[in-house]
C-alpha positions in Angstrom: -41.6 81.6 169.0 -42.9 84.4 170.7 -41.0 87.4 169.3 -42.0 90.9 170.0 -43.5 92.9 167.0 -41.1 95.7 167.8 -38.1 93.1 167.5 -39.2 91.9 164.3 -40.1 95.3 163.0 -36.5 96.4 164.1 -34.8 93.5 162.3 -36.4 94.4 159.2 -35.3 98.2 159.2 -31.9 96.6 160.3 -31.7 94.5 157.1 -32.6 97.5 154.8 -35.8 96.0 153.7 -39.4 96.5 155.1 -41.9 93.8 154.0 -45.1 94.0 155.3 -48.0 91.2 154.9 -49.6 92.8 151.9 -53.0 91.5 150.6 -55.0 88.9 152.3 -53.8 85.3 152.1 -55.8 82.3 152.5 -59.0 83.4 150.9 -61.4 81.6 149.0 -59.7 82.7 145.8 -56.8 81.2 147.1 -58.5 78.0 148.1 -60.0 77.7 144.4 -56.6 78.1 143.1 -55.1 75.5 145.6 -58.0 73.1 144.4 -57.2 73.5 140.9 -53.8 74.3 140.6 -53.0 70.4 139.7 -55.9 70.5 136.7 -54.8 73.9 135.6 -50.9 73.0 135.1 -51.7 69.5 133.6 -51.4 69.1 129.8 -49.2 72.1 129.7 -46.0 70.5 128.9 -45.6 68.8 125.3 -42.7 66.2 124.5 -42.5 65.3 128.2 -43.3 61.6 129.2 -42.1 59.5 126.4 -42.1 55.9 128.0 -39.8 54.2 125.4 -39.7 50.4 124.8 -37.4 48.9 122.7 -38.6 46.6 120.0 -37.3 43.0 120.7 -33.6 42.7 119.8 -33.8 45.0 116.9 -32.6 48.6 116.8 -35.8 50.3 116.8 -37.8 51.5 119.7 -41.4 52.9 120.1 -42.4 56.0 122.3 -45.1 58.3 123.3 -44.9 62.0 122.0 -47.6 64.5 123.3 -47.7 67.4 120.5 -50.1 70.3 120.2 -52.6 67.7 118.0 -52.6 65.2 120.8 -50.7 62.0 121.5 -48.6 60.0 119.1 -46.8 56.8 119.1 -43.3 57.2 117.6 -41.3 54.4 115.9 -37.4 55.3 115.9 -34.8 53.5 114.5 -31.5 54.2 115.8 -29.3 52.6 113.6 -30.9 54.6 110.5 -31.8 57.6 112.8 -34.8 58.1 111.6 -38.7 58.0 113.0 -42.2 57.9 112.0 -45.4 57.1 113.3 -45.7 53.6 114.7 -49.1 53.0 113.5 -52.6 54.2 112.2 -54.0 55.8 115.7 -57.5 56.2 114.1 -57.7 52.5 112.9 -56.4 51.4 116.3 -58.8 53.5 118.2 -62.0 52.1 115.9 -60.6 48.7 116.1 -60.5 49.1 120.0 -63.9 50.8 120.2 -65.6 48.0 118.3 -64.4 45.3 120.5 -64.7 47.2 123.7 -68.0 49.2 122.9 -66.1 52.3 124.6 -65.3 55.8 123.2 -61.7 55.7 122.3 -60.2 59.0 121.1 -57.3 58.6 118.5 -55.6 61.6 119.7 -55.3 60.4 123.0 -55.3 56.6 123.0 -55.3 55.5 126.8 -53.0 52.4 126.2 -49.8 51.4 127.9 -47.2 48.6 128.0 -46.8 48.4 124.5 -44.7 45.4 123.1 -44.1 45.4 119.4 -43.3 42.4 117.4 -40.0 42.5 115.9 -41.5 42.3 112.3 -43.5 45.4 113.2 -47.0 43.3 112.2 -48.4 43.3 115.6 -48.5 44.5 119.0 -49.8 44.2 122.6 -50.8 46.7 124.8 -52.8 47.4 127.9 -56.1 49.1 128.1 -58.9 49.1 131.1 -57.3 46.2 132.9 -56.9 43.5 130.1 -54.0 43.0 127.5 -55.0 43.1 123.9 -53.2 42.2 120.6 -53.5 44.2 117.3 -52.8 42.9 114.0 -51.1 46.2 112.3 -51.9 44.8 108.8 -55.5 44.4 109.0 -56.1 46.5 112.3 -58.1 43.7 114.1 -57.9 43.8 118.0 -58.2 40.6 120.3 -58.6 40.6 124.1 -55.6 38.2 124.9 -56.1 38.3 128.8 -56.3 40.0 132.2 -53.5 42.6 132.7 -51.6 41.6 135.9 -53.0 43.3 138.9 -51.1 46.0 140.7 -49.8 45.7 144.1 -52.3 47.2 146.7 -51.8 46.9 150.4 -54.5 45.3 152.2 -56.2 42.8 150.0 -57.2 39.8 151.8 -54.2 37.8 149.7 -51.9 40.8 149.4 -51.4 41.5 153.0 -47.3 42.2 153.3 -46.6 41.9 156.6 -46.7 38.4 158.2 -44.3 35.6 157.8 -45.0 32.8 155.2 -46.7 29.6 156.1 -44.0 27.3 155.9 -46.2 24.2 155.7 -47.9 25.1 152.4 -46.2 24.4 149.4 -46.8 22.3 146.1 -44.5 19.4 145.7 -41.3 19.9 144.1 -40.1 18.1 141.1 -36.7 17.2 140.6 -34.8 18.8 137.6 -34.5 15.5 136.2 -38.4 14.9 136.4 -38.0 11.5 138.0 -39.1 12.7 141.6 -41.1 15.2 143.6 -40.5 16.3 147.1 -43.0 17.1 149.5 -43.8 17.3 153.2 -45.9 14.6 155.3 -46.2 14.8 159.0 -43.8 17.4 159.3 -41.2 15.7 157.5 -39.5 15.6 154.0 -40.6 12.7 151.4 -40.0 11.9 148.0 -42.0 10.3 145.5 -40.9 8.7 142.2 -43.1 9.7 139.4 -42.4 6.3 137.7 -43.9 3.9 140.0 -45.3 6.0 142.4 -43.2 4.8 145.6 -42.6 6.9 148.4 -39.5 7.5 150.9 -39.2 9.3 154.0 -35.7 11.3 153.8 -36.0 12.8 157.5 -37.3 11.7 160.9 -36.7 14.7 163.1 -39.7 17.0 162.0 -42.6 17.5 164.4 -44.8 20.1 166.0 -42.8 23.0 167.0 -39.9 22.2 164.5 -40.8 20.9 161.4 -39.3 20.7 157.6 -40.6 23.5 155.1 -42.5 22.8 151.9 -39.9 25.1 150.2 -37.1 22.8 149.3 -34.2 23.4 147.0 -32.8 20.6 144.4 -29.4 20.5 143.5 -28.9 20.7 139.5 -28.3 17.1 139.5 -31.2 15.8 141.0 -28.8 13.8 143.7 -29.2 16.1 146.4 -32.0 18.2 148.6 -31.7 21.3 151.0 -34.6 21.4 153.0 -34.6 23.4 156.4 -36.2 22.9 159.7 -38.3 25.6 160.8 -38.7 26.7 164.4 -41.9 29.0 163.9 -42.8 32.0 166.1 -45.7 33.0 168.0 -47.9 35.5 165.5 -48.2 39.1 166.7 -52.0 39.7 165.5 -53.6 43.4 165.3 -57.3 43.8 165.2 -59.3 46.3 163.0 -63.0 47.3 163.4 -64.3 48.8 160.2 -66.9 50.8 161.4 -68.8 51.9 158.2 -68.4 49.0 155.8 -69.9 49.1 152.3 -72.9 46.8 151.9 -74.1 46.3 155.4 -74.9 48.4 158.5 -73.1 46.7 161.1 -69.2 46.6 161.7 -66.8 44.3 160.3 -63.7 42.8 162.4 -60.5 41.6 160.9 -57.4 40.2 162.3 -53.9 40.4 160.8 -50.3 39.1 161.5 -48.2 42.1 162.0 -44.8 41.4 163.7 -43.3 44.0 165.6 -39.9 45.2 167.1 -38.9 42.7 170.0 -41.4 39.9 168.5 -39.8 36.5 168.1 -39.2 35.6 164.4 -39.0 32.0 162.7 -35.9 30.2 162.7 -34.7 28.4 159.7 -32.2 25.4 159.8 -30.7 24.3 156.4 -30.2 20.5 156.3 -28.6 18.2 153.3 -30.3 14.9 152.0 -28.6 12.3 149.9 -31.8 11.3 147.8 -30.1 7.8 146.3 -28.6 7.0 149.6 -31.4 8.2 151.6 -29.0 9.7 153.6 -29.5 12.7 156.1 -26.5 15.0 156.1 -26.8 17.1 159.4 -25.9 20.7 159.3 -24.2 22.7 162.3 -27.0 25.2 163.7 -24.3 27.3 165.7 -23.2 29.5 163.2 -26.5 31.1 162.3 -28.2 31.6 165.7 -30.4 34.8 166.4 -31.5 34.9 162.7 -33.6 37.7 161.6 -33.9 35.9 157.9 -31.9 33.0 155.7 -32.5 33.8 152.1 -31.0 33.5 148.8 -30.4 29.6 148.6 -28.5 28.7 145.5 -26.8 25.6 144.6 -23.6 25.7 142.6 -23.6 24.2 139.2 -22.2 21.0 140.1 -24.1 20.4 143.1 -21.1 20.1 145.6 -22.5 23.2 147.9 -24.8 25.6 148.2 -24.9 29.4 149.4 -27.3 31.6 151.4 -27.4 34.9 153.1 -27.6 35.0 156.8 -29.0 38.5 158.2 -28.4 38.0 161.9 -30.9 39.8 164.2 -30.3 43.4 164.8 -29.0 43.9 161.3 -25.1 44.4 162.2 -23.9 41.3 160.6 -24.6 40.0 157.3 -23.0 37.1 155.7 -23.0 34.9 152.6 -22.6 31.2 153.9 -21.6 27.8 152.2 -22.5 24.5 153.1 -20.6 21.6 151.6 -23.2 19.2 150.4 -21.0 16.0 151.2 -20.3 16.8 154.8 -22.7 19.7 155.9 -19.8 21.8 157.1 -20.6 25.4 157.1 -18.2 28.3 156.3 -18.4 32.1 155.8 -17.6 33.2 152.4 -18.3 37.1 153.0 -18.4 38.6 156.4 -20.0 42.2 156.4 -20.4 43.8 159.7 -20.9 47.1 161.1 -21.2 48.9 164.7 -24.6 50.6 163.4 -26.4 49.1 160.7 -26.1 47.2 157.5 -28.6 48.6 155.0 -29.7 45.4 153.7 -33.1 46.4 152.7 -31.6 49.3 150.4 -28.3 48.4 149.6 -27.7 45.0 149.0 -26.5 43.5 145.9 -25.1 40.2 144.6 -24.2 38.6 141.5 -22.8 35.2 141.4 -20.5 34.9 138.1 -21.1 31.7 136.5 -18.0 29.5 135.6 -15.7 31.4 137.4 -17.1 31.0 141.1 -16.9 35.0 141.9 -19.3 37.3 143.6 -19.7 40.8 142.8 -21.0 42.2 145.9 -22.1 45.7 147.5 -20.7 47.1 150.6 -20.5 50.3 152.6 -17.3 49.2 154.4 -15.3 52.0 153.1 -17.6 54.7 153.8 -19.5 54.6 150.7 -21.7 51.8 149.0 -19.4 50.4 146.5 -19.1 47.3 144.3 -16.5 44.6 145.5 -15.3 41.4 143.5 -15.0 38.1 145.4 -13.4 35.0 145.1 -16.7 33.1 145.9 -14.7 29.9 146.5 -12.2 31.0 149.3 -13.9 34.2 150.4 -10.9 36.4 149.4 -11.7 40.0 148.2 -10.0 40.1 144.7 -10.5 43.8 144.2 -12.7 46.8 144.7 -14.5 47.7 141.7 -15.9 51.2 142.3 -14.4 53.5 144.9 -14.5 57.1 145.6 -16.7 59.7 147.9 -19.7 58.6 145.8 -22.0 55.6 145.8 -23.4 53.1 143.8 -27.3 53.3 143.4 -28.1 50.2 141.5 -26.8 47.5 138.9 -28.3 47.4 135.4 -26.7 44.5 134.1 -23.6 42.2 134.3 -21.8 41.1 131.2 -19.8 38.0 132.2 -18.2 37.4 128.7 -16.9 41.3 128.6 -16.6 41.1 132.3 -18.2 44.7 132.8 -20.9 46.0 134.8 -23.3 48.9 133.9 -24.6 50.6 137.1 -26.2 53.8 138.4 -24.2 56.1 140.7 -25.0 59.4 142.4 -22.5 61.9 144.0 -19.6 61.5 141.5 -20.4 64.6 139.1 -20.0 68.2 140.0 -23.3 69.6 141.6 -26.2 67.8 143.2 -25.3 64.8 144.7 -28.3 62.8 144.6 -28.5 63.1 140.6 -28.1 59.5 139.0 -25.8 58.8 136.2 -25.0 55.8 134.3 -21.8 54.3 134.3 -19.9 51.3 132.8 -16.7 49.6 134.4 -14.7 46.3 134.1 -14.7 43.6 137.2 -11.1 44.7 138.1 -12.3 48.6 138.6 -10.9 49.7 135.3 -12.0 51.5 132.2 -15.0 53.4 134.3 -16.9 55.1 131.4 -19.6 57.8 132.2 -22.4 57.1 130.0 -25.0 60.2 130.9 -23.0 63.2 130.8 -25.7 65.7 130.8 -26.1 67.6 134.2 -29.4 66.1 135.3 -31.4 63.1 137.1 -31.0 60.1 134.5 -33.3 57.2 133.7 -32.2 54.9 131.2 -34.1 52.1 129.2 -31.6 49.7 127.5 -31.9 48.0 124.3 -31.9 43.9 124.3 -29.1 44.0 121.6 -26.8 45.8 123.8 -26.1 48.3 121.6 -28.2 51.6 122.5 -30.0 52.9 125.5 -32.6 55.6 125.8 -31.4 58.4 128.2 -34.1 60.8 129.5 -32.6 63.5 132.0 -34.0 66.2 133.8 -34.2 68.4 137.2 -36.8 69.9 139.1 -35.7 73.2 137.2 -35.1 71.9 133.8 -37.6 70.2 131.7 -36.8 66.6 130.2 -34.5 65.8 127.3 -34.8 62.2 125.7 -31.8 61.0 123.1 -30.6 57.4 122.0 -27.1 57.0 123.1 -24.3 54.4 122.4 -23.6 51.6 125.0 -20.1 51.8 124.3 -19.4 55.1 124.9 -22.5 57.2 125.7 -22.3 59.2 122.7 -25.6 60.6 121.5 -26.8 58.9 118.6 -30.1 60.7 117.9 -32.4 63.0 119.8 -35.9 61.9 120.3 -37.9 64.4 122.3 -37.2 68.0 124.2 -40.2 68.9 126.6 -41.7 72.4 125.7 -42.9 74.1 129.0 -44.2 77.6 127.0 -47.7 77.1 127.9 -46.8 76.0 131.4 -44.7 79.2 132.1 -47.5 81.3 130.7 -49.7 80.3 133.6 -47.1 82.3 135.7 -45.7 79.1 136.9 -42.1 79.1 138.5 -39.5 76.1 138.6 -38.9 75.0 142.1 -35.8 76.2 143.2 -32.8 74.0 144.3 -31.5 75.5 147.6 -28.5 74.2 149.5 -27.2 75.1 153.0 -24.5 73.9 155.1 -25.7 71.3 158.0 -25.2 70.8 161.7 -21.3 70.0 161.1 -20.7 73.2 159.2 -19.2 71.4 156.1 -21.9 68.8 154.7 -24.3 70.4 152.0 -28.0 69.9 152.7 -30.1 69.8 149.6 -33.8 71.0 149.3 -36.4 72.6 147.2 -38.3 75.8 147.4 -41.8 76.0 145.9 -43.6 79.4 145.7 -47.2 80.0 144.7 -48.4 81.0 141.3 -49.2 84.6 142.2 -45.9 84.8 144.3 -45.3 88.6 145.3 -41.6 89.3 146.9 -43.2 92.2 148.6 -45.2 90.2 150.9 -44.4 88.1 153.7 -44.8 84.1 153.8 -45.0 81.4 156.4 -42.8 78.4 155.5 -44.4 75.0 155.5 -41.9 71.9 155.2 -43.1 68.6 153.9 -41.4 65.9 155.9 -40.4 62.4 155.4 -37.2 61.6 157.0 -37.2 57.6 156.7 -33.8 56.4 156.5 -34.3 53.8 153.9 -33.9 56.5 151.0 -34.0 60.2 150.2 -36.9 61.9 149.2 -36.5 65.6 147.8 -38.0 65.2 144.0 -34.8 65.2 141.6 -36.7 65.2 138.2 -39.0 67.7 136.5 -42.9 67.8 137.2 -45.2 70.5 136.4 -46.6 70.0 140.3 -45.6 68.0 143.1 -48.7 67.3 144.7 -50.2 68.8 147.8 -47.0 70.9 148.1 -48.2 73.4 145.3 -51.7 73.1 146.6 -50.3 74.6 149.9 -48.2 77.3 148.3 -51.3 78.7 146.5 -52.8 79.4 149.9 -49.9 81.9 150.7 -47.1 79.8 151.9 -43.6 79.0 150.6 -43.5 75.1 150.9 -40.0 73.5 151.3 -38.8 69.9 150.9 -35.4 68.8 152.4 -33.0 65.7 152.8 -31.3 65.9 156.1 -28.7 63.7 157.7 -30.0 60.4 158.6 -31.7 59.7 155.2 -30.0 57.8 152.5 -28.0 57.8 149.4 -25.1 60.0 151.0 -21.9 58.6 152.8 -22.5 55.9 155.4 -21.7 58.8 158.2 -24.4 61.1 156.9 -26.8 57.7 157.2 -25.6 56.6 160.6 -27.1 59.9 162.3 -30.5 57.5 162.4 -28.9 54.9 164.0 -31.2 54.4 167.4 -32.2 57.8 166.7 -35.4 58.2 164.4 -36.3 61.2 166.4 -33.6 63.2 165.1 -34.9 63.2 161.6 -32.2 65.5 160.4 -34.0 68.5 162.3 -30.8 70.4 163.0 -30.0 70.4 159.4 -33.2 71.4 158.5 -33.6 74.2 160.8 -30.4 75.4 159.6 -31.3 75.2 156.0 -34.6 77.2 156.5 -32.8 80.0 158.3 -30.2 80.1 155.5 -33.0 80.5 152.9 -34.8 83.0 154.9 -31.3 84.8 155.2 -31.3 85.1 151.5 -35.1 85.7 151.1 -36.7 88.1 153.5 -40.1 87.3 152.4 -39.7 83.8 154.0 -41.0 84.2 157.4 -39.5 81.6 159.7 -41.2 83.1 162.6 -44.2 81.2 161.4 -43.1 77.8 160.6 -45.5 74.7 159.7 -44.7 70.9 158.8 -46.6 68.2 157.6 -46.0 64.5 156.7 -47.4 61.3 156.3 -46.4 57.6 158.0 -42.5 58.2 159.0 -43.2 61.8 157.8 -46.4 61.5 160.4 -43.9 60.6 163.2 -41.2 63.1 162.2 -44.0 66.1 161.9 -45.3 65.3 165.4 -41.7 65.2 166.6 -41.1 68.4 165.3 -43.4 70.2 167.8 -41.9 67.7 170.8 -38.4 68.1 170.2 -38.0 71.4 168.4 -40.9 73.7 169.5 -38.5 76.9 169.6 -38.7 76.6 165.7 -41.9 74.9 164.6 -45.2 76.1 165.5 -47.7 74.0 163.7 -48.0 70.3 162.5 -50.3 68.1 160.5 -49.4 64.3 160.9 -51.2 61.7 159.2 -50.9 58.0 159.8 -47.7 58.5 161.8 -45.7 55.9 163.3 -45.4 57.7 166.5 -43.9 55.0 168.6 -41.1 52.4 166.8 -42.2 49.5 168.9 -45.9 49.7 167.5 -44.7 49.6 163.9 -43.6 46.8 161.5 -40.6 44.8 162.4 -38.3 45.1 159.5 -38.2 48.7 159.2 -37.8 49.7 162.7 -34.9 47.0 163.7 -33.5 48.0 160.6 -32.8 51.5 161.9 -33.5 51.5 165.5 -31.8 47.8 166.4 -32.5 45.0 168.5 -33.2 44.2 171.2 -35.6 46.9 171.8 -34.1 49.3 174.2 -33.8 52.7 175.6 -33.5 54.5 172.4 -37.1 53.4 171.3 -38.6 55.0 174.2 -36.5 58.1 173.8 -37.4 58.5 169.8 -41.3 57.6 171.0 -43.8 60.6 170.2 -45.9 58.7 172.7 -43.7 58.7 175.7 -42.7 62.5 174.9 -46.2 63.6 174.4 -46.0 65.8 177.7 -43.5 68.0 175.8 -45.9 69.2 173.0 -45.8 73.2 172.3 -47.9 74.6 169.2 -50.7 73.3 167.3 -51.2 69.8 166.3 -53.5 68.0 164.0 -53.3 64.3 163.9 -55.1 62.0 161.0 -55.4 58.5 160.8 -57.5 56.1 158.9 -59.4 53.5 161.1 -58.2 50.5 158.3 -54.5 51.4 158.1 -52.8 48.8 156.4 -49.3 49.8 156.8 -48.9 51.3 160.1 -51.0 50.1 163.0 -53.5 52.7 163.6 -53.4 52.0 167.2 -50.0 53.8 167.1 -51.9 57.3 166.6 -54.7 56.4 169.2 -52.1 55.6 171.7 -50.7 59.3 171.2 -54.1 60.6 171.5 -54.3 58.9 174.5 -51.0 60.0 175.8 -51.7 63.9 174.9 -55.1 63.6 176.6 -53.3 62.5 180.0 -50.9 65.1 179.5 -53.6 67.7 179.2 -52.6 68.8 176.0 -54.8 70.6 173.5 -54.5 69.2 170.1 -56.9 68.4 166.9 -57.8 64.8 165.7 -59.3 63.5 162.7 -60.2 59.6 162.5 -61.3 58.7 159.0 -63.6 55.5 158.7 -62.6 53.0 156.3 -59.3 54.9 155.2 -56.1 52.9 154.8 -52.6 54.6 154.8 -53.1 57.7 153.6 -52.5 61.4 154.3 -56.2 61.5 154.7 -57.8 61.6 151.1 -59.6 64.5 149.8 -61.2 65.6 153.4 -58.1 65.2 155.1 -56.2 67.6 152.6 -58.8 70.1 153.2 -58.7 69.9 156.8 -54.6 70.0 156.5 -55.1 73.2 154.5 -57.8 74.8 156.8 -55.3 74.0 160.1 -52.2 75.8 158.5 -54.4 78.6 157.1 -56.0 79.4 160.6 -52.9 78.4 162.7 -50.1 80.2 160.5 -51.9 83.1 158.5 -54.4 83.8 161.3 -57.2 83.3 158.7 -60.6 82.0 159.4 -61.3 79.4 156.6 -64.1 79.2 154.8 -67.4 78.0 156.3 -67.5 74.6 154.5 -70.8 73.8 156.1 -72.6 76.5 153.9 -71.3 75.8 150.9 -72.2 72.8 148.3 -70.0 69.8 148.4 
C-alpha cells in the first residue's frame, strides 16, 4: 500500500476530520502494559464462572461463586428455590492440607469436578492430579485414585494421527459369556470357555489381507461380524530434537502421519455363523474406495447390522445394512454432495430402539438439520428441523416422549452464531425455545429431566446464570450475575461486535474489534487481524471474557486488533461454507478486507494503510497467504506452525476440504508453490517438534522463499511442539508488528534482565 502522504492527508480533510498520530506507540511502557494486561485484568470479575454440577438425580446443584471475600461453593435447590454454602470450606481446606501437606486456602479452594452424593454426606473432587473423597460429616479426606490424564498431543502413547494396528486386540468374549473370539495367523477363531476347545471360523486371511482383532458379536451370541483388512503402507515423518532435556546429543523420532493422497486401510465386513461354523461372504463392491468404515451396530435381534461408509473424497456418506443371514448389503441413508459432506463437524446419528427409526443430520436443504428415517426401508419419514438456521448439536433424545433437545444458531434475530437450546418432537412439531435471552448459551441439564442451568453472555455482555424448567424454558431461580465494576475501573472496554456486508453485498460478516486500555480516538491506529479460517468451525469469540489472550496484548502496544469469520468457515449455510471447497487459499479474504474497510469508514482512527495479520496452524497458512494473494491490502504477517501446503498436512483435515484425488487445487492454494508472490514483511515461526503440522511444511516454505530471492524472517524454536511460539515467540511477534507497522524500534532486549 504505497499511498502518498498528500493523498492520505487530503482524504482526512475531505472527511472533515484530521487525525494525527499523536504520542508515541510501541514504547517500553506499552510493552509493560501489554505483558501485564492479563494479570492486571485477572480476578476483576465476580460471580462469573460458576461451573455448575447437578447432584445425582435430585433437584439440587452445586456451583462456584467468586465474591469479594473469595471463592464459595453454593448448594442450590431448584424445587425449594433456596441456596446456601455447600460445605465448610475452612474444614475442607484443613483436611486437604493435612493429607497432602500443601498450603490450601479456604477462600480459594483449588478443587474441580465436584461430585456430591445424593444424600449430601460426601463428595469427590479433583486436586493436584488426583481424585479425593471427603466425608462431609467428619471432614476427613481420603485419596481415591489418579485423575484422568487430559489428552495432550505428542506423548508416545497418545499420538493421534496414525492408523490403528488392526492385528492388536484382546480376545472378545461373547455376550452369553460362553466363547471368546480372537485372531490367530491372520484368521478368526473362537474358543469355548468351558472346555477350551478352539475352532477356526475364517480361512481367507493372510499377509496383506487379514482379519482385524476388533470383532462384533451379535446380541444373541450366534453370529460375529469381523472385517478383513487390506493395510496401507505407512507414511512416516521424522523429527530431530536438537536440544533434549537430560542429554547433550540430539534425539531422533519417527511417527506415522498419513497425508493427502496416501493409501488408507480398506475394511471388508464378513459375517460368521458361530454354531454352524459358516462364513457368510459379504459383497465388497458397494464399499470400494473407502476413507473409513465406522459405527458397526447390530440390531437387537441379531438379524442385521449397520455401519457408516465414508467414501474417499467425502462426497458420498452412507449408512449401510448387512443382512446377517445372506450377507446382502443395502443402502439405508445415502448422503451425497457435489462439494464436501462435513462428516467431521456436523455428522449426527441416533438409532431409536424398538421402532427402527434413525435420527440423522444432513445439509441437503442448504442448512444443517435433523431428519427422521425409517431405518428398515431407508425412507425419509419427515424433516424434523427446518429453516434458514442450523442445528449445532443434539443434547438428548427422549424416546418415550419422542422429543429432542438440541442446540442451534441463526434462528433468533441478531448474531447468527449465538447458540440457543430448543426442544422439538420427532415429527417436527412443538418447537420450543428453551433459552430466550439474547446471548451465547451454555446449558447443563439435570439427570432427573426437570431443570437445566442456563448461562449466557456475549463478548459485550457479562454472564448471567439461572435455573430453567426443561418443560418450557421458564426461569425457576437466578444463580448469579457477573459483576464487572472492578474491571471497568481499569479503563477496560467491551470488545465491539461489528458487521459488514461480504463479497456478495448481501451476507453479513461478523467480527469483533478490540481497543487498547488507553484508547484515544484522536490517534491513528494500525489494524492487526487475528486469523484462523479453518473450514471445520467458526472462530470469533461469542462469550464474555475479560481478555482474549494475545489480541489484548497486541492492542496495548498501539493497535486495533480484530477477528472475523469470513466465508468458507462453518456454522452458517452450506453455500457460505462451500466457498472453502478446493480453495483453502480464499480464507474469506474478500469478506475480511471489505469488513475492515467498513470499520475504517466508520472509525477514522483505524488506519487501513497499515494492516498486519497473524495466525497459528491453519491461521499460519492463512496469514502468509494474505501477503501472497492480497498484498494490496496486507503489509505485515506473522505465521506460526503453518500448514503452508495442504499436501504436507494430515490426511483427514485436508482431504475433507480440498478433496481427493490430490489435484491442481492443492498447488493453487499452496504457499510454497506461490512463495515467489511474496510482498510485505513476513515472520515465520515453527517448532522443530511440532506434533500437529509436519514442521517440514514451514521449512519447505523457507526453502521456496530463499530460492525466490525473498527477504523474510524465520524463527525455529528448539523442542517446541504445536504452538504460536511460546513466550519468546509472542514477544518476537510483538516486536515484528511494532517495528514494521508502527515504525518504532523495539526495546533492546539484550540489554535487559530476563
